[in-house]
N, C-alpha and C positions, 0 to 999 in steps of 0.2 A: 403148420398152414397146407402142409399136402392134403392131409387127412380130411380139412376142410373144402379145398379145391373136388378135393373124390367125391366127398359127397356132394357138393353142387353141380358133380357129375350127372352121380345117380338121378338124384330127382328131375335134371336134365332130361333125361332117355327118354319120358313121355312126348316132348315137345318134339326131339329131334325126331325117335322112329315118326309123328305126326307126319314132319315136313319131308320125311327120304324117302319114306316107303312108295309114293307115286313115281316119283325119278325113277329107286329104283326097277320099277313095273315096268317105268319107257324102256328102258335101259332089254329088259326082257323081253318085249313086246315089239319091239326094231327088228324090223326084218333084214337085216346089213347089209345080205348078199344081193337085194336089191333096192338096194335104195337110191334115188331119183330125185331130182326136183320137177315137180307140177311146172302144168304154163301159171307164168304170171309170179314164180314163189323171187325167181332174178330181180325184178322191178319190188319185187312187197318191201325186200329186203334193202335195197334203192330206197325207196320213196319213205319208208318210216328212219332209217340211216341217219341219211340227209336234212329230213323235214324234222327231222328229233333231234339233230344239235341244235337245228336253228330254234325249235321251242326251247331247249335247255340256255341257249344264249338270253331269250329272254324272259323263261322263267327265273333266273340267275341274277338279272338289270332290274325287273320289276319286284321280285319278290326279298330280294337281299335289305334294300330301304325300310318297306313295310316291315319286316322280322324287326327290323331298327327297332324302328319308332315304338311298333308294342310291344319290346323290351324296356324301353323309356319314358311311353308314356302315362299317365297318372286319369283318375276323371270316368265319366260318362263315357267321350269320346274313344278313351282304349275300349271301354264293353261293347261299345256299338260298330266297332271298326271287328274285334275280335268276331263279336256274334255274323257280323258279313262272311269272313273267313270263314267259319265253321262253318253254312248254310249248305254250300258247294258238297265238301267232306259227307253231310247229311243228306243230298237229295242222288236219288241213285243216279248211273252213269243215261242209263237207258233217256230222264225223263229230263238232264241237262241240255243231253241232246237236242230234245222237242224243245225248252228251254231258247238253244243256242238260235234253230231256226225261227224260231219267234220273235227273237232279240235281232235278227242279222241278216234274218230270207229274204227272198225278193218282194214279200210283201209287208213287212216292216220297213219305219222311218227309215232306218240306216241304208238299210238293205235298198230303198225305191232311192237317196241318197246318190248311191252306188252305183244304181241299174243307168242314173242319167250321166255317169261319166263313162259307163261300160264295163264294171268290174259288176262281177257278181263272187259276194261270200260265199256261195253252197257249193260242195261238190268239186273243187279246186284244189290244188295246193294251199294256198292262204287259209283256206276255211281248214286242211287239216291240219294246221300247224295252231289254228285260236284252238281245238280242239284239243291240242296236247296239250296250250300251254294254260288252258283255261282248267283242263281238267287234274293236272298235275301242281298248280300252282298253291292252292291251299296246303299240300302236304311239304313242300317248301316252308313253307310261309308260317305256317306251327314249327315244325323242326325245326327252322333257322332260331327264331325267335326263342325257345328254347334254349337253343346255344348261346344265345348272346345273356340270358336271364342266366345263367349259369357262370359266367364273368364278375368277380366279384367287385362287390363294385367299390369298397378303399379302391384299388387302381386307380376306376376312374375317374374315382373325387383324388384321387393324386394327383394324377395328372391338370386337373380342374387349379386346383391349387399352386400346380408350377405355374399358372398360365399355358396349360396345351387348349387350343379356340374349339370348338367341338367337332371339326371334323378329322382335326388329331387326334381326338379321344376315340376316336373310333376307329381310323387309318393305322394306329401305331399299336394302340392298346386293344380292341374291344376285340378287332379282325382278325390278330396274331391268336390271341385267348381263346375265342372260337371258331377257328380255322377245324378241329375235330370235331364238331358239330357241324359245319355250315358244310363236310366236305360226305360226312351222310347223310345231311338231308337235301344235298347232289343226286348222290344216288341215287335215294326218296324219291325224287323228279325223274331220273331219268327212267326210271325201271318202271314207274306208274306212266309215262309219256310214253313207253313202248310197247307197255299191253292197253294203253288204254284200247275199247273196242265199244262199249254203250252211246259216248256221244260221238264216234267215228260213225257208227253205224248211219246215225240219224240225220249227221251235219255234212258229213265227208266221209262218204261211203268214196268215192273216186276225187285221186287215183288212190287204191288201195296197199295199204300199208301189210306187215307182217299177221297180227290178228285178222284183220279183214280177211287173207288171204289164209288163212288156216280154218276161217267157220265155211270159205268157196271151197277150199280144196273137199273141209268134209263131206261137205255136199254132191259135189261133185263125184270122187275118186272114194270117198269111203273114209275109214277112220286113218289107213296103214296110210293113207296119201298124207298125211296131217302131221306122223312122226319123223320126216325127215325136214319138212320149214321148223318142226318146235326144235329140232338142236340144233338149226342155223342161227336159230332165236339167241335158244340160249349161248350158242359160237359168238357170236357180233354185240349181243348188247352186253352179256357179259361184263368184260376188262372193265365199262366205265364202274360201275361200283370196286368191281375188285380194286379198279388203281382208286377209289373216292377212301378204301381203307386201307390202303397204303399210304396215302396224304396222311388219313386221319389220324393213323400211327401215329407216323416222325412228326406231325404238328404235333401228340401230345408227348411223345418224346423231349419235346424243343420245349414245350413249356415247360417241362418239368422238370428239364434242366437247367433252366433259367430261375427256377422258384429253389 
């Protein structure tokens, strides 16, 4: 077993090196003795974390039922919905930002209806949340769907045979068994939302989140001004995927113990 693991590790080295080199470089090029926040960095951190948390809740609440339905559905409707989920994944973020402006901007029908109520959905916190929600939702749904598909169908069938209602089979059987994959899906959605730039640049440039602020720092103060905020982005956003990874491991251990 150890020999097999050692062989897999050696085969993994190209991927590990590819992933690690830029951040090893970041450690070397950061001027540690001159670390300081640029103007607007603190506000950008607050914006990304607070509005990103709201977006993550919305992603989970809306994406979970869709992922479950996709894992259970059959027929042409499922293929149609799967295509609808895949299209945003294939569309460049910059183009998705343009599409959101076209769909919800001041000159669209929804935008005109909102303006009559005194609301707008461009360049404000609501637009920022929508940009993160839209950008990360397909990633969550795709990953969560795979987690639900991995649930053994015979377990769900046994629950149905014993008289469990559909919601009970979902809540008591599917959800616990899919928990490791759902934790990974949540982590993926979080990092995707935190790193969203293309949609935000077009649809919700204000208020500035961390990716937009990184671009501003680069334009205003040069590349050295980017490093501090980049370290802070990693510092503040990494805990969520790390906690999700821990929750995934614990859920996997619990499922293994039950079996």
